[in-house]
Each structure stands twice: as structure tokens, then as C-alpha cells.
C-alpha positions in Angstrom: 69.9 39.7 -23.7 67.3 39.8 -21.1 64.3 37.5 -21.8 61.8 40.3 -21.8 63.6 41.7 -24.8 63.0 38.7 -27.0 60.7 39.2 -29.9 57.6 37.2 -30.1 59.0 35.0 -32.8 62.3 34.6 -30.8 60.5 33.7 -27.7 58.2 31.1 -29.3 61.1 29.4 -30.8 63.1 29.4 -27.7 60.3 27.8 -25.7 59.5 25.3 -28.4 63.3 24.2 -28.5 63.5 24.0 -24.8 66.1 26.8 -24.5 63.8 28.7 -22.1 60.7 27.8 -20.2 57.4 29.9 -20.5 57.6 30.4 -16.6 61.1 32.0 -17.1 59.8 34.3 -19.9 56.6 35.3 -18.0 58.7 36.0 -14.8 61.0 38.1 -16.8 58.2 40.0 -18.2 56.6 40.5 -14.8 60.0 41.8 -13.4 60.0 44.3 -16.3 56.5 45.3 -15.4 57.5 46.0 -11.9 60.5 48.1 -13.1 58.7 50.3 -15.6 55.0 50.2 -15.3 54.7 52.7 -12.3 55.6 55.4 -15.0 53.7 53.9 -18.0 50.5 52.3 -16.3 49.7 50.1 -19.2 47.6 47.6 -17.3 43.9 47.7 -16.4 44.1 44.2 -14.8 47.2 42.1 -13.9 47.2 39.1 -11.7 50.8 38.0 -11.4 50.1 34.6 -9.8 47.5 33.9 -12.6 49.9 34.7 -15.4 52.6 32.4 -13.8 50.1 29.6 -13.3 49.3 29.7 -17.0 53.0 29.7 -17.8 53.6 26.7 -15.6 50.8 24.8 -17.2 52.2 25.5 -20.7 55.6 24.1 -19.4 53.9 20.9 -18.1 52.0 20.5 -21.3 55.5 20.5 -23.1 57.1 18.1 -20.7 54.3 15.7 -21.2 55.1 15.6 -24.9 52.0 17.1 -26.1 51.6 19.2 -29.2 52.7 22.8 -29.0 50.8 25.7 -30.4 52.6 28.3 -32.4 52.6 30.8 -29.5 53.0 28.2 -26.7 54.0 29.9 -23.5 54.3 33.4 -25.0 52.7 36.3 -22.9 50.2 38.5 -24.7 48.4 41.6 -23.6 44.7 41.9 -24.2 43.0 45.2 -24.7 40.3 45.6 -22.0 37.4 45.5 -24.5 37.9 41.7 -25.3 36.0 39.4 -23.1 38.2 37.0 -20.9 36.5 34.4 -18.9 39.0 34.5 -16.1 39.6 38.4 -15.7 37.4 41.5 -15.7 36.5 43.2 -18.9 35.4 46.7 -18.1 35.6 48.7 -21.5 37.5 51.5 -19.6 34.1 52.6 -18.2 33.0 53.1 -14.6 29.5 51.8 -15.7 31.1 48.4 -16.3 33.4 48.3 -13.2 33.8 44.7 -12.0 32.2 43.0 -15.0 33.6 39.6 -15.4 32.3 37.5 -18.4 31.8 33.9 -18.5 33.1 33.3 -22.1 36.3 34.4 -23.9 36.0 36.5 -27.0 36.9 34.8 -30.1 40.2 36.5 -30.2 41.2 35.5 -26.8 40.0 31.9 -27.4 42.2 31.6 -30.4 45.2 32.9 -28.5 44.6 30.4 -25.8 44.4 27.7 -28.5 47.8 28.6 -29.7 49.2 28.1 -26.2 49.6 31.8 -25.6 49.6 33.1 -21.9 47.1 35.8 -21.4 49.2 38.2 -19.4 46.5 40.7 -18.4 44.1 43.4 -19.6 45.7 46.5 -21.1 44.2 49.9 -20.7 41.8 51.2 -23.2 40.1 54.7 -23.5 36.5 54.9 -22.3 34.5 52.6 -24.7 37.5 52.5 -27.1 36.7 56.1 -28.0 38.7 59.4 -27.3 38.5 59.8 -23.5 42.1 58.9 -22.3 42.9 56.2 -19.7 45.8 56.3 -17.4 48.5 55.1 -19.7 51.5 57.3 -20.5 53.8 57.2 -23.4 57.0 55.1 -22.6 59.3 57.5 -24.5 58.1 60.4 -22.5 55.5 60.1 -19.6 54.2 63.7 -20.2 53.1 62.6 -23.8 50.1 60.5 -24.9 50.6 56.9 -25.9 47.7 57.4 -28.4 44.4 55.6 -28.2 42.3 53.8 -28.0 44.5 50.9 -27.6 46.8 52.9 -25.3 47.9 50.1 -23.0 48.6 47.4 -25.7 50.9 49.7 -27.6 52.7 51.0 -24.5 53.1 47.5 -23.0 54.9 46.2 -26.1 57.0 49.4 -26.4 58.1 49.2 -22.9 59.1 45.5 -23.1 56.4 44.3 -20.8 55.1 41.7 -23.3 56.3 40.8 -26.9 52.9 41.1 -28.4 49.4 42.5 -27.7 46.0 42.8 -29.4 43.8 46.0 -29.8 41.1 47.3 -32.0 40.5 50.1 -34.5 37.3 51.9 -35.4 39.3 55.0 -36.5 42.9 55.1 -35.7 43.2 53.1 -32.5 46.0 50.6 -33.7 48.0 52.5 -36.1 48.2 55.8 -34.2 49.3 54.5 -30.8 51.8 52.1 -32.5 53.3 55.2 -34.3 53.4 57.2 -31.1 55.0 54.4 -29.0 57.4 53.2 -31.7 56.1 49.7 -32.4 54.6 47.8 -35.3 50.9 48.1 -35.5 48.9 46.0 -38.0 45.2 46.5 -38.8 44.1 43.6 -41.2 41.4 43.7 -43.8 38.0 44.3 -42.3 36.4 41.1 -41.2 39.5 39.0 -41.3 39.9 38.6 -37.6 36.5 37.9 -35.7 35.3 40.5 -33.3 32.8 38.2 -31.4 32.9 38.9 -27.7 34.5 42.3 -28.0 32.9 45.6 -27.4 30.9 46.5 -30.4 31.3 50.2 -31.4 30.6 49.9 -35.2 30.1 46.7 -37.3 31.1 48.6 -40.5 34.4 50.1 -39.0 35.5 47.8 -36.1 38.8 45.9 -36.8 40.8 43.6 -34.5 44.6 44.6 -34.8 47.9 43.4 -33.2 51.0 45.1 -31.8 54.5 43.8 -31.9 58.1 44.7 -32.2 58.8 43.5 -35.7 56.8 42.9 -38.8 57.5 39.3 -38.6 56.0 39.2 -35.1 52.9 41.0 -36.2 52.4 38.6 -39.0 52.8 35.5 -36.7 50.3 36.9 -34.1 47.8 37.9 -36.7 47.9 34.7 -38.5 46.7 32.9 -35.5 43.7 35.1 -35.1 42.3 35.0 -38.6 39.3 32.9 -39.5 35.6 32.4 -39.7 33.4 32.8 -36.7 29.7 32.3 -37.0 29.1 35.0 -34.4 30.7 37.7 -36.6 28.7 38.1 -39.8 31.6 39.9 -41.6 34.0 36.9 -41.4 33.9 34.1 -44.0 35.5 30.8 -44.3 38.8 31.1 -45.9 42.0 29.0 -46.0 44.6 29.5 -43.1 46.7 32.4 -44.4 50.5 31.9 -44.2 51.2 35.4 -43.0 54.5 34.6 -41.3 55.8 32.6 -44.2 54.9 35.1 -46.7 56.1 38.1 -44.5 59.5 36.5 -44.2 59.9 35.7 -47.9 61.5 38.1 -50.5 59.3 39.7 -53.0 59.7 38.5 -56.5 60.3 42.0 -57.6 61.3 45.1 -55.7 58.2 46.7 -54.3 56.7 50.0 -55.8 55.3 52.6 -53.5 52.6 55.1 -54.1 53.1 58.1 -51.8 49.6 59.6 -51.1 49.1 62.7 -49.2 45.2 62.5 -49.0 43.2 65.5 -47.7 44.9 64.7 -44.3 48.2 66.2 -45.5 47.4 69.5 -44.2 47.5 68.1 -40.7 51.0 66.7 -41.1 53.5 68.5 -38.8 56.7 70.1 -40.3 58.7 67.1 -38.6 56.6 64.6 -40.4 56.9 66.4 -43.8 60.7 66.7 -43.6 61.1 63.1 -42.5 58.9 61.8 -45.4 60.9 63.9 -47.8 64.0 62.2 -46.6 62.4 58.9 -46.7 61.5 59.4 -50.4 65.1 60.3 -51.2 66.1 57.0 -49.7 63.7 55.1 -51.7 64.4 56.9 -54.9 62.7 55.3 -58.0 60.8 52.9 -55.8 58.2 55.7 -54.9 56.0 57.9 -56.8 53.5 60.4 -55.8 50.0 59.5 -56.5 46.9 61.8 -56.2 43.8 59.7 -55.3 41.5 62.4 -56.5 38.8 64.7 -54.9 36.4 61.9 -54.2 38.6 60.6 -51.4 38.2 63.9 -49.5 34.7 62.9 -48.6 35.8 60.0 -46.6 36.1 61.9 -43.4 32.5 63.0 -43.3 31.3 59.6 -44.4 33.3 57.7 -41.7 32.1 60.3 -39.1 28.4 59.5 -39.9 28.8 55.8 -39.9 30.8 55.9 -36.6 28.4 58.2 -34.8 25.2 56.4 -36.0 26.4 53.0 -35.2 27.9 54.0 -31.8 24.6 55.7 -30.9 22.7 52.6 -31.7 25.1 50.2 -29.8 25.5 52.3 -26.8 21.8 53.3 -26.6 21.2 51.5 -23.2 24.3 53.0 -21.6 23.3 56.5 -22.7 19.8 56.2 -21.5 20.8 54.8 -18.0 24.1 56.3 -17.3 24.7 59.4 -19.5 25.9 61.4 -16.6 28.7 58.9 -16.0 29.9 59.1 -19.7 32.5 61.5 -20.8 31.4 64.6 -22.6 33.1 63.6 -26.0 31.3 60.2 -25.9 27.9 61.9 -24.9 28.1 64.3 -27.7 29.1 61.6 -30.3 26.0 59.6 -29.3 23.8 62.6 -29.5 25.1 63.5 -33.0 24.6 59.9 -34.0 20.9 60.0 -32.9 20.3 63.1 -35.0 21.5 61.9 -38.3 18.9 61.0 -41.0 18.6 57.4 -42.1 19.3 58.5 -45.7 22.6 60.1 -44.6 23.7 56.9 -42.9 22.7 54.7 -45.9 24.7 57.0 -48.2 27.7 56.9 -45.9 27.7 53.1 -46.0 27.3 53.1 -49.8 30.3 55.4 -50.2 32.8 52.6 -49.6 32.6 50.6 -52.6 33.2 53.2 -55.4 36.3 54.4 -53.5 37.6 50.8 -53.1 37.0 50.2 -56.7 39.1 53.4 -57.4 41.8 52.0 -55.2 42.0 48.8 -57.1 43.4 50.6 -60.1 46.1 52.2 -57.9 47.1 48.7 -56.6 47.5 47.4 -60.1 50.6 49.5 -60.4 51.8 49.6 -56.8 52.4 47.2 -54.1 51.5 49.6 -51.1 50.4 53.1 -50.5 52.9 55.1 -48.3 51.5 57.7 -45.8 52.0 59.0 -42.4 50.5 57.0 -39.5 49.8 60.2 -37.7 50.4 64.0 -38.2 53.7 63.7 -36.2 55.2 62.3 -32.9 53.2 61.9 -29.8 51.7 65.2 -28.7 52.6 66.6 -25.2 49.7 66.2 -22.6 47.5 63.5 -21.4 44.2 65.1 -21.9 43.7 63.6 -25.5 45.0 60.8 -27.6 46.0 62.7 -30.7 44.6 63.1 -34.2 43.6 59.9 -36.1 43.1 61.7 -39.5 45.8 59.6 -41.2 44.1 56.5 -40.3 40.4 57.4 -41.1 40.4 56.6 -44.8 41.8 53.0 -44.5 39.5 52.2 -41.7 36.4 53.4 -43.5 37.5 51.4 -46.6 38.5 48.3 -44.6 41.9 48.0 -46.4 44.8 46.4 -44.5 47.3 48.8 -43.0 50.6 48.5 -41.0 52.8 51.0 -39.4 56.5 50.6 -38.9 58.6 52.9 -36.7 61.1 54.1 -39.3 61.2 57.9 -38.7 62.1 60.1 -35.8 61.3 63.6 -34.7 64.0 66.1 -34.1 63.6 65.3 -30.3 64.1 61.6 -31.2 60.5 60.5 -30.7 59.2 57.8 -33.1 57.0 58.8 -36.2 55.4 55.8 -38.0 55.3 55.0 -41.7 52.0 53.6 -42.6 51.7 51.2 -45.6 48.3 50.4 -46.9 47.4 47.4 -49.1 44.8 46.0 -51.3 41.9 44.3 -49.5 42.7 40.6 -48.9 46.4 41.1 -49.8 47.4 41.2 -46.1 50.3 38.8 -46.3 51.9 40.7 -49.3 51.5 44.0 -47.5 53.4 42.6 -44.5 56.0 41.2 -46.9 56.4 44.7 -48.4 56.6 46.3 -45.0 59.3 43.9 -43.9 61.3 44.6 -47.3 61.1 48.3 -46.5 62.4 47.8 -43.0 65.3 45.7 -44.3 66.0 48.0 -47.2 66.3 51.1 -45.0 68.2 49.3 -42.1 70.6 48.0 -44.8 71.2 51.5 -46.2 71.6 53.2 -42.9 73.8 50.4 -41.5 76.2 50.7 -44.4 76.3 54.6 -44.0 74.7 55.2 -47.4 71.5 56.8 -46.1 70.8 59.2 -43.3 68.0 58.2 -40.9 64.9 60.4 -42.0 64.2 63.0 -39.3 62.9 66.5 -38.8 66.4 67.8 -39.5 66.0 66.7 -43.2 65.5 69.6 -45.5 62.0 69.9 -47.1 61.5 68.5 -50.5 58.7 67.1 -52.6 58.6 63.3 -52.3 58.3 62.7 -56.0 57.7 64.6 -59.2 56.1 61.7 -61.1 52.4 61.3 -60.7 50.3 58.5 -62.0 46.5 58.4 -62.2 
């Protein structure tokens, strides 16, 4: 197997055990970039010599017998909204072209502390909003990779790096992971510090990760979590054993609550058919659950919070350079400036009652099961796809992970999104890994057909629980 195809966990172990060097791995990834990135265009900034120098320094560190970090020598892609002291950080905007900060963001600093090689900066949409960057979907260059973490998802999917970090304020981790066919994980709000990253919305911004396996996502996220005094939404907690818990077996077979939410009307026929087939494979392990009419308000509430906070945070750029902003971003900022303070306060206050209602659901189920996006990646590069299946979980700050378990009739990936109880991120990752293993085992033995758009339509479950 080519070195670039190693998973993050495999690569870290191989370097730690001396079977490969960091320089060999980074060189293999650079060769892969040379081979495929002309069609994908995942990178906003890439200095090959600098990447190799980092890898060589990691190898020297190991030769000197010094302690190795859990990601020692492993190349990681960084979305171009996270400050890097040795590379430009331009936010996907012409207004910030050439900006090179003097400090690392908290997430990048933590990656360096683990020994990771910061491979380069991956493409983001403009200000991590909707206006697309140059990146194309690795499965079909005529389709969007999703956004706003376009380059991070595409780079992992195309084998350029084994892991990458991104952010989500609406659907910017889960949706591109689904479209590109990789694992995307958005942890509980405030679990990974956002200090030194572009601030869109304090209430909604999450740092997330991309990887090829659930175990990889767990290992990457585990090394990013923790308190940071510059991020007021983080708090001192014990180091979470994400990787160990994710790799363990659940004490009981997990139970899944299939939730359609008000977003279901946006699901494409291929997605509906694939989820029907998935429900048949899971059998008694899944039940359909109606979250209630109150959850239909989430989309309006999220829209208000996002518009107001982005209008506030981008005030200076709007005042000094509005003619250089995309039309969608200008309109969002203008809407945010028009909302009344009472509307914003009510939108913020709407989160806790809905999270309280979810707690009752999680008393009976290990995870909610829902699409990650309406369907496979849409054709065309003028937009990044609909984030509607992510909005609820971003607004509520719950952990979510998508795994590439389904396929469209054309063979394009469709992600299955699992949502967990706030703070129960490790258990959610364990449940996701169990689901991947369960379906892989069934399909490998020939007992189950891979869910796809060819499957006949059928309701996912007749049983409903309050």
C-alpha cells in the first residue's frame, strides 16, 4: 500500500515504531498532491520545502530519543481560517490577501504540540460562508465538494493528507465530509477552542475534523480538546479518551432514533431510498422518533443568530470593503444589521428548551440517525449545497459525526449523520464505529445489500416513541 493511503492512526503508529519516517510519509503525500491536486485544487497555500523541513525535524526529534507526541510526523491540513504563524491566513477573501499572523491559533498550536506536520492551508469559502472557493469534488470535478471547509474535506478524500481540521457554523464540516465521502466530526460546542480562528458566531462556531475512519477522527479530535482562556466557551475538563472509547465495544448494542426533522422535505429520492435500505439492515436497532413541532423553529432561530453575529463580527470589513464582498455575504450582513435586539435574544434563548427535550430522547437511544445532506454532491461549482440537515445540531451545539455508508445510483457518497448527547462525544464516536463495523460485516458476508438509490422506498420504522 502506498504511504499516502495510510490512515492517520496507521501513519502515527508506523512513525512511532520506526517502520517509516515522517519525511517519507510527507514526501508520499506531496507526490500524491502533485498527481491529483490539479483537478481538485484543495490547497490555498502549500510550501513543499517547509512541509519537508517540518518532517525532517520530527525525524531528528525521534532519533535523539525525545518523547513523541500522538500525531508525531503526521501531515495535517488546516482550513485557511485558522491562524498559522509560518503561513498566510487569508479567510478566502481578497480583503485579507497576504495576511500572515504572528501567532498560531489554539488548534494549530495543539497540533504542533502533538508533533503533527502542518502540511499547508486548505481552501475555505469566502469568510467560511457560502461563496465557493476553487476546490472541486474528488469524485467528480464538475460537482461541489461542499463548504465551507471545502479544501479540508477534499484533501482527505483525495489521499493528500490523512487528516485535516475545519469549522462549522451551519453545515461546514458535516456537509463537505458527506459530499467527499470521508468521516467528518463536529464535537460539542466549546469542546475545541476557537481562539485565533476567524470568528463568525460565538454561539454557533465549532472546530471540527476530517479523517478516513472514525478512529482517526477520534484521535485527531482528542488532541485538540481542552480549555483555552481566550475562548470563553471552553472549560477545564479532564483529557477525553476519545480514541480508546471509540475503539471499544459498546456494553450493549446501540439503539438509533431515526429523525426526519423539518428538513426531510429537502431529502432527495436517492437519500430517502438509501435510508430505507439502511433501516432494513439495522432492523430492530432503529426506531422512528418525531421530535415535535417545536424543532421546526430551529431554522429561523439559527438564521437570526448567525446573521446578527456575523454582521457584528464583520462590521469593519463591511464598512471599508463591502464592494469586495460577495453578494450573499453582503446580504447576510445587511439582514443581521436589521434584526431587532429582542429577536436576537429570543433566538439565543431558544436553545436550552430544545436541548432539554433532546435529553429525554437520549435517555432511550444512543444516537439520532439522520442524513448529513439532502443527497450526493450537486453538480455545478457556483454553490456549496444545502446545509439544512446540519442546522439543528449546530444551533443546539450537540456533537455530530457523518460516515460515508451510502451511495447514490451514480456511485457518489451520501453520508449518514449520527447525533449524540452534549458532552457524550466519545460515546457517539464509539456508536459510529460500531455502526460502520456492523454494516461492513453484514455486507462483507453477503447478508446485506449496500444501501443505494436503487433500493425500493419504504418507511424506516413503524414504531414511534415520544
